[in-house]
C-alpha positions as CSV (number, residue, x, y, z in Angstrom):
1,M,-0.3,-0.3,-0.1
2,T,1.4,3.4,-1.0
3,A,2.0,6.5,1.3
4,D,-0.9,8.3,-0.3
5,A,-3.3,5.7,0.0
6,R,-2.6,5.1,3.6
7,I,-2.8,8.9,4.6
8,G,-5.8,9.6,2.1
9,G,-7.6,6.9,3.5
10,R,-5.9,5.3,6.4
11,S,-7.6,3.1,9.2
12,A,-7.1,4.6,12.4
13,Q,-6.1,1.0,13.6
14,D,-2.8,0.8,11.5
15,M,-2.3,4.4,12.6
16,M,-2.3,3.3,16.3
17,S,0.9,1.7,16.3
18,G,2.5,5.4,15.2
19,W,4.4,3.8,12.2
20,I,3.4,4.1,8.6
21,R,5.3,2.4,5.2
22,M,6.6,4.4,2.4
23,P,8.4,3.3,-0.7
24,C,11.5,3.4,-0.9
25,P,13.8,5.8,-3.5
26,R,15.1,4.1,-6.3
27,G,18.9,3.6,-5.6
28,A,17.9,2.7,-2.4
29,I,18.8,-0.2,-0.6
30,G,16.8,-2.8,-2.4
31,D,14.5,-2.0,-5.2
32,G,11.7,0.7,-5.6
33,D,9.0,-1.6,-4.5
34,Q,10.6,-2.7,-1.1
35,K,9.0,-0.4,1.8
36,S,10.7,1.5,4.9
37,A,9.4,2.2,8.1
38,V,8.6,6.1,9.1
39,R,7.4,7.7,12.1
40,V,4.0,9.1,11.4
41,E,5.1,12.0,13.4
42,D,7.8,12.7,11.3
43,F,5.6,12.4,8.4
44,Q,3.4,14.9,9.7
45,M,6.1,17.0,10.6
46,A,7.4,17.2,7.3
47,K,4.0,17.8,6.1
48,A,3.2,21.0,7.9
49,K,6.2,22.5,7.3
50,H,5.7,25.9,5.1
51,G,7.6,26.6,2.1
52,D,6.6,30.2,2.0
53,G,9.0,31.5,5.0
54,Q,5.9,31.1,7.5
55,Q,6.8,30.2,10.9
56,D,7.0,26.2,11.2
57,Y,5.1,26.1,14.9
58,P,4.9,22.2,15.0
59,S,9.3,21.6,14.7
60,E,9.3,24.7,17.5
61,I,6.8,22.8,19.5
62,A,8.8,19.8,19.2
63,K,12.0,21.5,19.8
64,S,10.4,23.2,23.1
65,G,9.6,20.0,24.6
66,K,6.5,21.5,26.1
67,S,3.2,19.4,26.6
68,I,-0.1,20.0,25.8
69,Y,-1.1,20.9,29.3
70,D,1.6,23.3,29.4
71,P,0.7,26.7,29.5
72,L,2.2,29.4,27.1
73,E,3.8,32.1,29.2
74,G,2.5,35.4,27.0
75,R,1.3,32.9,24.3
76,D,4.9,32.6,23.0
77,A,4.9,33.8,19.6
78,R,7.2,31.0,18.8
79,L,5.0,28.2,19.8
80,W,1.5,30.0,20.1
81,I,-0.4,28.6,16.9
82,P,-2.6,31.5,15.1
83,T,-6.2,30.3,14.7
84,D,-6.2,30.3,10.8
85,V,-2.6,28.2,10.9
86,L,-4.2,26.1,13.6
87,E,-7.0,25.2,11.4
88,R,-4.8,24.5,8.2
89,L,-2.4,22.5,10.3
90,L,-5.3,20.3,11.7
91,H,-7.1,19.9,8.5
92,E,-4.0,18.9,6.6
93,G,-3.1,16.8,9.1
94,M,-6.0,14.9,9.7
95,R,-8.1,15.0,6.6
96,G,-8.6,11.1,5.4
97,L,-7.9,9.5,8.6
98,C,-10.5,6.8,8.9
99,L,-12.5,6.2,12.2
100,A,-14.7,3.8,11.4
101,G,-15.4,0.5,13.7
102,L,-13.7,2.3,16.7
103,P,-15.6,2.2,19.9
104,L,-16.4,5.9,21.1
105,R,-13.6,6.1,23.7
106,T,-10.9,4.9,21.6
107,R,-12.2,6.9,18.7
108,S,-11.7,10.2,21.2
109,K,-8.2,8.6,22.0
110,V,-7.3,8.5,18.4
111,V,-8.1,12.0,17.3
112,K,-6.6,13.6,20.3
113,E,-3.4,11.7,19.3
114,H,-3.4,12.9,15.7
115,V,-4.4,16.5,17.0
116,C,-0.9,16.3,18.8
117,R,1.1,15.1,15.9
118,A,-0.4,17.6,13.6
119,L,0.8,20.1,15.9
120,G,4.2,19.0,17.0
121,Y,3.6,17.8,20.5
122,R,4.4,14.3,21.9
123,V,1.5,12.3,22.3
124,P,1.2,11.7,26.2
125,T,1.1,8.2,27.9
126,S,-2.5,8.8,28.7
127,F,-5.1,12.2,28.5
128,R,-6.1,14.0,31.2
129,K,-9.6,15.3,31.7
130,T,-9.2,19.0,31.4
131,Q,-10.8,21.9,30.1
132,P,-10.0,22.5,27.3
133,R,-8.5,19.4,26.0
134,F,-5.4,20.9,24.7
135,P,-4.8,23.8,27.5
136,G,-1.4,24.7,26.1
137,Q,-3.1,26.2,22.8
138,Q,-6.8,26.6,24.7
139,L,-8.1,24.3,22.1
140,D,-11.1,21.7,22.4
141,T,-12.3,19.2,19.6
142,Y,-15.6,18.2,18.6
143,V,-16.3,15.4,16.0
144,Q,-19.4,15.9,13.9
145,K,-21.6,14.3,11.6
146,S,-24.1,16.4,11.8
147,N,-24.3,20.5,12.1
148,N,-25.7,20.5,15.6
149,L,-22.7,20.9,17.9
150,Q,-23.0,19.8,21.6
151,V,-20.9,21.3,24.3
152,W,-21.2,19.6,27.7
153,N,-21.4,21.0,31.3
154,E,-20.1,24.6,30.7
155,E,-20.8,27.8,28.9
156,I,-18.9,28.9,25.8
157,D,-15.2,30.1,26.7
158,Q,-15.0,33.4,24.7
159,T,-11.0,32.8,25.1
160,R,-10.9,29.3,23.6
161,R,-10.6,28.2,20.3
162,Y,-12.9,25.1,19.1
163,A,-11.8,22.2,16.3
164,V,-15.0,20.9,14.8
165,I,-13.7,17.8,12.8
166,R,-16.5,16.8,10.1
167,V,-16.5,13.0,9.6
168,D,-18.6,11.6,6.4
169,T,-21.0,8.7,6.5
170,S,-18.1,6.3,6.3
171,D,-16.5,7.7,9.7
172,C,-13.6,9.5,7.4
173,I,-12.3,12.9,8.3
174,V,-13.2,15.3,5.6
175,A,-12.9,18.9,7.1
176,V,-11.6,20.5,10.1
177,R,-12.6,24.3,11.2
178,V,-11.1,26.2,13.9
179,I,-13.0,29.1,15.0
180,D,-12.8,31.2,18.6
181,G,-15.4,31.3,21.3
182,V,-16.7,34.5,20.1
183,A,-17.4,33.6,16.8
184,L,-19.1,30.0,18.6
185,A,-20.9,32.2,20.9
186,A,-22.5,34.2,18.1
187,L,-24.0,30.9,16.7
188,D,-25.6,30.0,20.0
189,T,-28.9,31.4,19.7
190,T,-30.6,30.1,22.9
191,G,-27.8,29.7,25.6
192,T,-30.0,27.4,27.2
193,L,-28.6,24.4,28.8
194,T,-30.4,20.6,28.6
195,Q,-29.6,18.2,30.8
196,K,-29.4,14.8,31.3
197,F,-28.8,12.1,34.2
198,Q,-26.4,9.3,33.9
199,A,-25.7,5.9,35.5
200,R,-23.3,3.0,35.1
201,C,-24.0,-0.3,34.0
202,V,-21.9,-3.4,35.1
203,V,-23.4,-6.6,34.5
204,G,-22.9,-9.8,36.8
205,A,-22.6,-13.3,36.5
206,E,-26.4,-14.1,36.0
207,D,-27.7,-13.2,32.3
208,A,-31.0,-12.1,33.7
209,E,-31.9,-9.8,37.1
210,L,-35.2,-8.7,38.3
211,I,-34.1,-5.9,40.8
212,T,-37.7,-5.1,42.1
213,A,-39.6,-7.9,43.0
214,E,-43.0,-6.1,43.3
215,D,-44.4,-2.6,41.8
216,T,-44.7,0.3,43.5
217,D,-47.9,0.7,45.8
218,N,-49.1,3.5,43.4
219,L,-49.7,0.7,40.3
220,R,-50.5,-2.4,41.8
221,P,-54.3,-1.7,42.1
222,L,-53.7,-1.1,38.3
223,L,-52.1,-4.6,37.7
224,M,-53.7,-7.2,35.6
225,L,-54.9,-10.1,37.7
226,G,-53.7,-13.2,36.4
227,A,-51.2,-13.8,33.2
228,T,-52.6,-13.7,29.6
229,T,-51.5,-15.0,26.5
230,V,-53.3,-12.7,24.5
231,G,-51.8,-10.3,22.1
232,F,-52.5,-6.4,23.2
233,K,-53.2,-3.9,20.1
234,D,-51.1,-0.8,20.7
235,P,-47.9,-0.6,22.4
236,A,-47.9,3.2,22.4
237,A,-51.6,3.4,23.9
238,V,-52.0,4.8,27.4
239,P,-52.9,1.9,29.6
240,C,-56.3,1.1,31.0
241,L,-57.3,-0.5,34.2
242,G,-56.0,-4.1,34.2
243,E,-53.8,-3.9,31.2
244,L,-50.3,-3.4,33.0
245,L,-48.5,-6.8,33.6
246,P,-47.3,-7.5,36.7
247,I,-43.2,-6.4,36.5
248,K,-42.7,-10.5,37.6
249,V,-44.2,-11.3,34.4
250,L,-42.8,-8.7,32.5
251,Y,-39.3,-10.1,33.5
252,Q,-40.5,-13.4,32.5
253,R,-41.7,-12.4,29.2
254,L,-38.7,-10.3,28.7
255,K,-36.0,-12.9,29.4
256,G,-36.9,-14.3,25.8
257,I,-35.0,-11.8,24.0
258,I,-31.6,-13.0,25.8
259,G,-29.6,-14.6,22.9
260,Q,-31.3,-12.6,20.0
261,S,-29.6,-10.0,17.9
262,V,-30.8,-6.4,16.3
263,E,-29.2,-5.0,13.5
264,D,-26.2,-2.7,14.6
265,A,-26.5,0.9,12.8
266,G,-23.3,1.9,14.5
267,S,-21.7,3.1,18.0
268,D,-22.8,6.9,17.4
269,Q,-26.4,5.3,16.1
270,E,-28.1,5.2,19.4
271,R,-31.5,6.0,18.4
272,L,-31.4,3.3,15.4
273,R,-30.1,1.0,17.4
274,G,-32.8,1.9,20.3
275,A,-35.4,1.4,17.9
276,A,-34.4,-2.0,16.9
277,L,-34.6,-3.2,20.4
278,H,-37.9,-1.4,21.0
279,R,-39.4,-3.5,18.0
280,L,-37.7,-6.8,19.6
281,V,-39.0,-6.2,22.8
282,C,-42.8,-5.1,21.0
283,K,-42.5,-8.5,19.6
284,T,-41.6,-10.4,22.9
285,L,-44.2,-9.0,24.5
286,R,-47.0,-10.3,22.0
287,Y,-48.3,-7.0,20.6
288,R,-49.8,-7.5,17.3
289,V,-48.2,-4.1,15.8
290,Y,-45.0,-2.2,16.3
291,R,-45.3,1.6,16.9
292,D,-43.6,4.1,18.5
293,G,-45.4,7.2,19.9
294,G,-41.9,8.8,20.4
295,Q,-42.8,9.8,24.0
296,F,-41.1,8.5,27.3
297,P,-41.6,5.8,28.3
298,D,-40.8,3.7,25.0
299,V,-43.7,1.1,25.4
300,S,-46.2,3.4,27.1
301,H,-48.8,0.9,27.4
302,Q,-46.4,-1.1,29.9
303,L,-44.9,1.9,31.4
304,L,-42.0,0.3,30.2
305,E,-38.6,2.1,29.2
306,V,-35.7,0.0,27.4
307,K,-32.1,0.7,27.0
308,L,-29.9,-1.2,24.9
309,Q,-26.3,-1.0,26.2
310,T,-23.1,-1.7,24.5
311,S,-21.2,0.6,26.8
312,P,-21.3,1.1,30.5
313,T,-22.8,4.7,30.6
314,I,-26.7,4.7,30.8
315,D,-28.3,8.1,29.1
316,L,-31.2,8.5,31.3
317,G,-32.7,11.9,29.9
318,M,-33.5,15.2,31.8
319,I,-35.5,13.7,34.6
320,S,-34.3,11.1,37.2
321,P,-35.8,7.6,37.3
322,D,-36.6,7.9,40.8
323,S,-38.3,11.0,40.7
324,D,-42.1,11.6,42.0
325,A,-42.7,14.1,39.5
326,P,-45.8,13.0,37.4
327,L,-45.5,11.4,33.8
328,A,-46.9,13.3,31.1
329,M,-49.7,10.7,30.7
330,P,-53.3,10.8,32.0
331,R,-54.5,9.3,35.1
332,I,-55.3,5.8,35.3
333,E,-58.7,5.2,37.8
334,R,-57.8,8.4,39.5
335,H,-54.1,7.2,39.7
336,Q,-51.3,9.6,38.8
337,I,-48.6,8.1,37.2
338,R,-45.1,9.3,38.1
339,H,-41.8,8.8,36.8
340,C,-40.3,6.8,39.8
341,D,-43.6,4.1,39.0
342,V,-41.9,3.2,35.2
343,R,-40.4,0.1,34.8
344,Y,-36.2,-0.1,33.4
345,A,-35.2,-2.8,30.8
346,I,-31.7,-2.4,30.7
347,C,-30.3,-4.7,27.8
348,F,-26.4,-5.3,27.7
349,G,-25.3,-6.5,24.4
350,R,-22.0,-7.3,22.5
351,T,-21.5,-6.3,18.9
352,D,-19.8,-7.9,15.6
353,G,-19.9,-4.6,14.1
354,R,-23.2,-5.7,12.1
355,K,-25.3,-7.5,14.7
356,V,-25.9,-6.7,18.5
357,T,-26.4,-9.8,20.4
358,I,-28.5,-9.5,23.8
359,T,-26.5,-11.1,26.6
360,H,-28.0,-9.9,29.9
361,L,-31.4,-8.5,30.9
362,I,-31.7,-6.2,34.4
363,L,-35.5,-5.0,35.2
364,A,-36.1,-2.6,37.8
365,S,-38.5,-0.2,38.9
366,G,-37.5,3.6,38.7
367,R,-37.8,3.5,42.5
368,D,-35.0,0.9,42.6
369,F,-33.1,2.2,39.6
370,F,-30.2,3.5,41.4
371,L,-30.1,0.3,43.7
372,R,-28.6,-1.7,41.1
373,F,-27.0,1.0,38.8
374,P,-24.4,3.8,40.4
375,Q,-25.3,7.3,39.6
376,F,-22.4,9.3,38.1
377,Q,-21.0,11.2,41.1
378,G,-19.1,14.4,40.9
379,K,-21.7,16.0,38.2
380,V,-24.8,14.1,39.4
381,V,-26.5,15.7,36.0
382,N,-24.6,16.4,32.7
383,R,-25.8,19.5,30.9
384,K,-25.2,20.6,27.1
385,L,-25.2,23.3,25.0
386,Q,-26.8,22.5,21.6
387,I,-25.6,25.1,18.8
388,P,-26.7,24.7,15.3
389,L,-23.9,25.2,12.8
390,P,-24.7,26.8,9.6
391,R,-25.3,25.2,6.3
392,G,-22.0,25.2,4.6
393,F,-19.9,26.0,7.7
394,F,-17.3,23.0,6.7
395,G,-17.6,23.7,2.8
396,V,-18.5,19.9,2.5
397,E,-21.8,18.0,2.3
398,S,-22.7,15.5,4.7
399,E,-25.5,13.6,5.9
400,D,-27.0,14.4,9.5
401,S,-26.0,12.2,12.0
402,P,-25.7,12.2,15.8
403,D,-22.5,13.9,17.4
404,L,-19.5,12.8,19.3
405,T,-17.7,15.1,21.5
406,V,-13.9,14.1,21.9
């Protein structure tokens, strides 16, 4: 494989070793078809050199020995990269890098490694959790498939630079834009922070767990008396008196999905993977049709929320599962349904890149949710700004898909 092919469409797995293969020149040891190993850092350094007399920032940074975490006193003119040059170095150094097939955390690490190399920094053994990610250059990185930029747990910092990295539908980087916080703030038309709770899922030795033995006192008068084999009509309907399966019966039926598979639309396509699980759950519960009402909980007719997990982090939305807040649902026989009454089916699966196979099922009421799934500590609630990027922001066309913060 030639150097052009490797850099133009190189895989991140191949690049993580830090080496590429290049043809030997004619007259070198061996012939022109042989390959010699070259450090990626050296290749990127040579690629970033300017032939027009401009400052060679990557070389100066490499010679300085500074890390990405070292502050630049007075924004040293030799080392502080102007925003327009920063954009060009990142665009030229990262365009063509393919991230396909990488888990989100690995993808994040690979992107940060290549940012380091493009700018002349030594790649650290591990990346610290800092804000911004690259304090030495006051730089944050965001990988985008869509025009919806998400900034987590902080306001926009007008002194910071934001590298927004566009990937195409094949998960290959096609463009990099760098803008400062002032310009980004101008795109934020709402300034509204949306929030979501998060918890951690660690599976145990058992492939099925029932955490809540009995439904909440509020639900018990509404439960179906005795099991039924009759199929229900509409999974998105509001339940009537006597139509709610007891949580024990729900558990016995849902155990049937263990070992079954759904299509894997990709680790960054949570909605599509969730919809596939939702369809499987409706079939397992013997609904005659599949319908997604687009409301919480997923299967409203059974007050059941379903989550497909291939990683430990469970995203829970804007209201805590154990909240006594009323659900946006009409009363059922004078009973106001609350968020803590909802039943949560956490389905853990393993993927081969094409299919996700369900390996574990854990069922709990919202009331007992955090008895099994530890809530994230520190920041109990994660908040994000959602900023629409204008059409043409990258100068490339791309279909909308979910966003990834790196």
